[in-house]
C-alpha positions in Angstrom: 46.0 -10.8 -0.5 47.2 -12.8 -3.6 45.5 -13.1 -6.8 43.5 -16.1 -6.1 42.0 -14.7 -2.8 40.9 -11.4 -4.8 38.8 -13.7 -7.0 36.4 -14.2 -3.9 33.4 -12.0 -4.5 32.1 -10.2 -1.6 32.5 -12.3 1.7 34.5 -9.6 3.4 33.6 -10.7 6.7 34.5 -14.1 6.4 37.7 -13.2 4.4 38.8 -11.0 7.7 38.4 -14.6 9.7 40.3 -16.4 7.2 43.2 -13.9 7.2 43.2 -14.0 10.7 43.5 -17.9 11.3 46.0 -17.9 8.6 48.5 -15.3 10.6 47.5 -17.1 14.0 50.6 -18.7 16.0 48.4 -21.6 17.4 46.6 -24.3 16.2 43.2 -23.6 14.7 40.2 -25.9 13.9 37.9 -24.2 11.8 34.4 -25.1 10.6 32.7 -23.9 7.3 29.1 -24.3 7.0 26.0 -23.6 4.9 23.5 -24.9 2.4 24.6 -26.8 -0.9 26.1 -24.6 -3.8 26.5 -21.7 -1.8 30.2 -21.7 -2.5 31.9 -23.0 0.5 34.4 -25.1 -1.2 35.3 -22.2 -3.6 36.1 -19.8 -0.8 38.3 -22.2 1.0 40.1 -23.2 -1.9 40.7 -19.8 -3.3 41.9 -18.4 0.0 43.9 -21.3 1.2 44.9 -23.5 -1.7 48.6 -22.2 -1.7 48.9 -23.5 2.3 47.1 -26.6 1.6 49.3 -30.1 2.7 46.3 -32.0 2.5 42.8 -31.9 0.7 40.2 -34.4 0.6 36.3 -34.5 0.1 33.6 -37.0 1.1 31.6 -38.7 -1.3 27.5 -38.7 -1.0 26.2 -42.0 0.0 29.3 -44.1 -0.5 30.4 -46.7 2.1 33.0 -46.4 4.6 35.7 -48.7 2.7 35.1 -46.4 -0.5 35.7 -43.1 1.4 38.6 -44.6 3.4 40.2 -45.4 -0.2 39.4 -42.3 -1.6 41.3 -40.5 1.4 44.1 -42.7 1.4 44.9 -41.9 -2.7 44.6 -38.3 -1.7 46.9 -38.6 1.4 49.5 -40.4 -1.0 49.6 -37.6 -3.7 50.4 -35.0 -0.9 52.8 -37.2 1.2 54.6 -38.7 -1.6 57.7 -40.7 -0.9 56.9 -40.5 2.9 53.4 -42.3 2.5 52.4 -45.6 3.9 51.4 -47.6 1.1 48.7 -50.0 2.7 45.2 -48.8 2.8 43.8 -47.9 6.4 41.3 -50.3 7.9 39.6 -47.7 9.6 39.6 -43.8 10.3 41.7 -44.2 13.3 44.5 -45.6 11.1 43.7 -43.0 8.2 44.4 -40.2 10.6 47.2 -41.6 12.2 48.9 -41.7 8.7 47.8 -38.2 8.3 49.6 -37.4 11.4 52.8 -39.1 10.5 53.0 -37.0 7.5 52.3 -33.9 9.0 55.0 -34.3 11.6 57.5 -34.8 8.5 56.8 -31.2 7.2 59.7 -29.4 7.9 58.4 -25.5 7.2 57.4 -24.1 10.4 56.6 -20.8 9.6 54.1 -21.2 6.9 50.4 -22.0 8.1 49.9 -25.8 7.3 46.3 -26.2 5.8 44.5 -29.7 6.0 41.1 -29.2 4.3 38.5 -32.1 4.8 35.4 -31.3 2.7 31.9 -32.8 3.0 32.9 -34.2 6.4 29.4 -34.9 7.2 29.1 -37.5 4.2 32.1 -39.1 5.7 30.1 -40.2 9.1 28.4 -43.3 7.6 26.9 -45.8 10.0 29.4 -47.2 12.4 32.4 -45.7 10.6 33.9 -44.3 13.9 34.7 -41.0 11.8 34.1 -38.7 14.8 35.7 -40.4 17.4 38.8 -40.5 15.2 38.8 -37.0 14.4 38.5 -36.1 18.0 41.8 -38.3 18.9 43.4 -36.5 15.9 43.0 -33.2 17.1 43.2 -33.6 20.5 46.2 -35.7 20.7 48.3 -34.3 17.9 46.6 -31.3 15.6 45.9 -29.0 18.4 49.5 -29.3 19.5 50.7 -28.3 16.0 51.0 -24.7 16.3 51.0 -24.0 12.3 48.3 -26.4 11.7 45.0 -24.9 10.4 42.4 -27.8 10.0 39.6 -26.9 7.9 36.5 -28.9 8.0 33.2 -28.2 5.6 30.0 -29.6 4.9 26.4 -28.7 3.8 24.7 -30.6 6.3 24.4 -28.0 8.9 22.5 -29.9 11.3 25.3 -32.5 11.6 27.8 -29.6 11.7 26.2 -28.3 14.8 25.2 -31.7 16.4 28.8 -33.2 16.1 30.9 -30.3 15.8 29.7 -26.9 17.3 27.6 -28.2 19.8 29.5 -31.7 20.3 29.1 -33.0 23.9 32.1 -35.5 23.5 36.2 -35.0 23.1 35.1 -32.1 20.2 33.3 -30.2 23.1 34.8 -26.7 22.6 37.3 -27.5 20.1 36.4 -25.2 17.5 38.3 -22.2 17.4 36.3 -20.4 15.0 33.2 -21.0 12.8 31.9 -19.4 9.6 28.4 -20.0 8.5 28.5 -19.2 4.6 25.2 -17.6 3.6 23.9 -16.9 0.0 24.8 -13.6 -1.6 23.2 -10.5 -0.6 21.9 -8.3 -3.6 25.2 -6.4 -3.4 27.5 -9.3 -3.8 25.2 -11.0 -6.6 25.6 -7.3 -8.6 29.3 -7.6 -8.1 29.6 -11.3 -9.0 27.7 -10.5 -12.3 29.8 -7.5 -13.0 32.9 -9.7 -12.3 31.5 -12.1 -15.4 30.9 -8.7 -17.5 27.0 -9.4 -17.2 25.1 -6.5 -17.4 21.8 -6.4 -15.8 19.8 -3.7 -14.4 19.0 -3.7 -10.9 15.5 -4.6 -11.4 16.2 -7.3 -13.5 18.8 -8.5 -11.0 16.2 -8.7 -8.1 13.7 -10.5 -10.7 16.6 -13.4 -10.8 17.3 -13.1 -7.4 13.6 -14.0 -6.9 13.8 -17.2 -8.8 17.3 -18.5 -7.3 18.3 -16.8 -4.4 22.0 -15.6 -3.9 23.2 -19.1 -4.8 26.6 -18.5 -6.7 26.5 -22.1 -8.1 22.9 -21.1 -9.8 24.0 -17.7 -10.6 26.9 -19.0 -12.9 24.3 -20.2 -15.4 23.4 -16.6 -16.3 24.5 -15.2 -19.7 24.6 -11.9 -21.6 22.4 -11.3 -24.4 19.2 -13.1 -23.3 16.2 -11.5 -21.6 15.2 -12.4 -18.3 12.5 -14.6 -19.5 15.0 -16.7 -21.7 17.1 -17.4 -19.0 14.3 -18.4 -16.4 13.3 -20.5 -19.5 16.6 -22.1 -20.2 17.6 -22.5 -16.4 14.5 -23.6 -14.7 12.1 -25.0 -17.7 14.3 -26.6 -20.1 15.4 -30.4 -20.1 18.8 -30.4 -18.6 18.4 -26.7 -17.2 20.4 -26.8 -13.8 17.5 -25.7 -11.5 14.9 -28.0 -13.4 15.5 -30.8 -11.5 17.4 -29.5 -8.8 15.0 -29.5 -6.2 14.8 -33.4 -5.1 18.7 -34.1 -5.2 19.5 -30.5 -3.1 17.1 -31.9 -0.2 18.3 -35.5 -0.4 22.3 -34.6 -0.5 21.4 -32.3 2.9 19.0 -34.5 4.9 18.8 -38.0 6.1 15.2 -39.1 5.4 14.6 -36.0 3.1 10.8 -36.8 2.4 9.8 -35.3 5.9 11.8 -32.2 5.2 10.2 -32.1 1.7 6.2 -32.5 2.8 7.1 -29.5 5.3 8.3 -27.3 2.8 5.7 -28.2 0.7 3.0 -27.4 3.2 4.7 -24.2 4.1 4.8 -22.9 0.7 0.8 -22.8 0.8 1.0 -20.6 3.6 3.0 -17.7 2.6 2.7 -15.9 6.1 3.6 -18.9 8.0 2.0 -21.3 10.5 2.3 -22.7 14.1 4.0 -25.8 15.0 0.7 -27.4 15.7 -0.8 -26.7 12.5 2.2 -27.7 10.6 2.3 -31.2 12.3 -1.4 -31.6 11.4 -1.0 -30.4 8.0 2.0 -32.8 7.3 1.2 -35.8 9.1 4.5 -36.4 10.5 4.3 -37.0 14.1 4.9 -34.5 16.6 8.1 -35.6 18.5 11.8 -36.2 17.6 11.6 -36.8 13.9 9.4 -33.6 13.3 11.8 -31.7 15.7 15.0 -32.5 13.8 13.3 -32.1 10.3 12.2 -28.3 11.4 15.7 -27.7 12.8 17.7 -29.2 9.8 15.4 -26.6 7.7 16.2 -23.7 9.9 19.8 -24.5 10.2 20.1 -24.6 6.4 18.2 -21.4 6.0 15.3 -22.8 3.8 12.7 -21.9 6.8 12.7 -18.9 9.3 11.0 -19.0 12.6 9.2 -15.8 13.4 8.0 -14.7 17.1 4.9 -12.6 16.6 5.3 -9.1 18.4 4.1 -9.3 22.0 3.9 -13.3 22.0 6.0 -15.6 23.6 8.4 -18.4 21.9 5.6 -21.0 22.3 3.8 -18.7 19.9 6.6 -18.7 16.9 5.4 -19.3 13.4 7.4 -21.0 10.6 7.9 -19.5 7.3 9.6 -20.7 4.1 12.0 -18.3 2.9 14.5 -20.1 0.5 13.6 -18.4 -3.0 14.6 -21.4 -5.4 12.5 -23.8 -3.0 9.3 -21.3 -3.5 9.8 -21.1 -7.1 10.3 -24.6 -8.1 7.0 -25.6 -5.9 5.0 -22.8 -7.5 6.1 -23.0 -10.9 8.7 -25.4 -12.1 7.3 -28.5 -10.7 5.0 -30.0 -13.0 5.9 -27.6 -16.0 9.3 -28.6 -17.1 9.1 -28.5 -21.0 11.4 -27.8 -24.0 9.0 -24.8 -25.3 9.9 -21.3 -25.7 8.1 -18.8 -23.8 7.3 -21.2 -20.9 7.9 -18.9 -18.0 6.5 -15.8 -19.9 3.1 -18.0 -20.3 3.4 -18.6 -16.4 3.8 -15.2 -15.5 0.6 -14.3 -17.0 -1.2 -16.6 -14.5 -3.2 -15.2 -11.8 -0.8 -16.6 -9.1 2.2 -14.5 -10.3 1.4 -11.2 -8.4 1.0 -13.2 -5.3 4.0 -14.9 -5.7 5.9 -12.2 -6.8 4.9 -10.0 -3.5 5.7 -13.1 -1.3 9.2 -13.5 -3.2 10.0 -9.5 -2.5 8.9 -9.8 1.1 11.4 -12.7 1.5 14.2 -10.8 0.1 13.0 -7.6 2.2 13.7 -10.3 5.4 16.8 -11.4 4.2 18.0 -7.7 3.8 17.6 -6.4 7.2 20.8 -4.7 7.5 20.2 -2.9 4.2 16.8 -1.8 5.7 18.2 -0.7 8.9 21.2 1.1 7.3 18.2 3.1 5.1 16.4 4.0 8.3 19.5 5.2 9.8 19.5 2.7 12.9 22.1 0.2 12.2 23.3 1.1 15.8 20.0 0.9 17.5 18.6 -2.6 19.1 15.6 -3.5 17.3 13.5 -6.7 17.3 12.0 -7.8 14.1 8.5 -9.6 14.1 5.4 -9.8 12.5 1.9 -9.1 14.0 -1.4 -10.3 13.4 -5.0 -9.3 14.7 -7.8 -11.6 13.8 -10.5 -9.0 14.6 -13.6 -9.1 16.7 -16.8 -7.2 16.9 -15.6 -3.9 17.6 -12.3 -3.9 15.1 -11.6 -5.8 11.8 -8.8 -8.1 11.5 -5.5 -6.9 10.2 -1.7 -8.2 9.7 1.7 -6.7 9.3 4.2 -8.9 8.1 7.2 -7.2 8.9 7.4 -5.3 12.0 10.4 -3.3 13.1 10.3 -2.5 17.0 13.1 0.2 18.0 14.5 0.3 21.6 14.6 4.4 20.8 10.7 4.2 20.9 9.6 4.1 17.2 7.8 0.9 15.8 8.0 0.5 12.1 5.2 -1.2 10.5 6.6 -2.2 6.8 4.8 -2.4 3.8 6.4 -4.4 0.8 5.2 -3.5 -2.8 6.4 -5.1 -5.7 5.9 -3.6 -9.0 7.4 -2.9 -12.2 7.2 0.8 -12.1 6.9 3.8 -9.6 4.1 3.1 -7.0 1.3 5.2 -6.8 -0.6 5.6 -3.5 -4.2 6.3 -3.7 -6.6 7.3 -1.5 -7.9 3.7 -0.5 -4.6 2.3 -0.1 -3.5 5.3 2.3 -6.8 4.9 4.0 -5.9 1.1 4.6 -2.5 1.8 5.8 -3.6 4.6 8.2 -6.5 2.1 9.9 -3.9 -0.7 10.0 -1.7 1.8 12.1 -4.5 2.6 14.2 -5.8 -0.9 14.8 -2.1 -1.6 15.6 -1.8 1.3 18.2 -5.2 0.4 19.8 -4.9 -3.5 20.3 -1.2 -3.6 21.3 -1.7 -0.2 23.6 1.8 0.8 22.6 3.3 4.1 23.7 5.9 4.2 21.2 5.7 6.1 17.8 3.9 3.8 15.1 4.8 4.9 11.5 4.4 3.4 8.0 7.4 2.6 6.1 7.3 1.5 2.4 9.5 -1.2 1.0 9.4 -1.0 -2.7 10.8 -2.1 -6.1 11.2 1.6 -7.6 10.3 4.7 -5.6 7.0 5.6 -5.0 5.6 8.7 -6.3 5.5 11.3 -3.5 2.1 12.6 -3.8 -0.3 14.1 -1.3 -1.4 10.6 0.1 2.5 9.4 0.3 3.1 12.7 2.2 0.0 12.3 4.7 1.0 8.6 5.5 4.5 7.3 4.6 7.1 8.2 7.2 10.1 6.1 5.5 10.9 4.4 2.3 13.3 1.7 1.3 13.8 0.8 -2.6 15.5 -1.4 -4.7 18.7 0.9 -4.5 18.9 0.4 -0.8 18.8 -3.3 -1.3 22.0 -3.3 -3.0 23.8 -1.5 -0.6 26.6 -3.0 1.2 25.4 -4.6 4.5 
């Protein structure tokens, strides 16, 4: 692995895929997708740049003539004296020119990489892009054994529809796909260490709750400032990267983004998720194709998750917002942009801070299931992760568990997430609540499995008598920072 490739932090599974494709003895078609700012372009460039024979990026909201002009200019830079000088009239001509250029390259031993970034932005109305790409790959690219075509895009739903699940000529033509997710806490820590940023794990957890594991956001961090100062600078100051990131983020990813924004603005009011029927009613978006596309888009891009409650069917699934920046923006940044100092310190004293912090930490737990399973010693055990809610009746009071791990080997973990700034102390009342919740769960579900209480904490809980009485297992911050 060369020095440029070594600059990629984490992404071990992705790098293994990249390396395999680079040394393949046949034509390869790689799709890399994931949300905006997650580091797709950086990863591809760092790993493959020495093999590039053509690189081009689509421009957001530009008409086809401009896109073709840009493509032609990049093609000429790479093709040099072999380039056709006249600008192509359409994508079929553009790819024909690219094909002729590729056939002139003499080095057969080295993998030739053609990288087209932000491909969905090229697919303007009536552009003919998909058909031209289809013909290029099926007629020529797939026959060039030393060609690796890489296409990249933030519009995950476009990628899914037109490439991965294509029904036309590109059906089943993708040889490998990589969905690039945000950094885990482990990767975030490595990223900061590589930039010589010294933060405690609790501090990193706080920052992660605000911006998630988005590398482009994490680049804004500086040494020598407190967490409050950094959040002020990045999220609340005029010109701060995340101060006005929300609307451009959604509009760059989705057509008719106002529907997507309505959905997340609604979901943020219901921390533990709501059903499709409720979501349709509260957003006012008609229940049909428009709503379905919007919610699927949000799931594909990792902004929303769908959860099937324990014991329920797929039709009973609930939708929950999980994107940490979106939640923070709608809870705190929106309407609070200011150049005053100590903005975040002031907002963090509001009564809604503890509920946000608890919810953000629960989402971090959902995003780090591999680490939880590793700590519980069940990485090789089949599990179903869900939630559970009982509305109550005349006999039993209502209760809910937001993270249930149902193990095939006969154990169910009822997980309790507790965000705190110091060691957590269980008292008599809290222990009684956990015990009662477990008893209600066992009675209502009629499960034959062993049901145990598992604590998810920021700092390790104090193992007093109440802890030893009820807590079966515990996962804390250090465990969340483990490699998945």
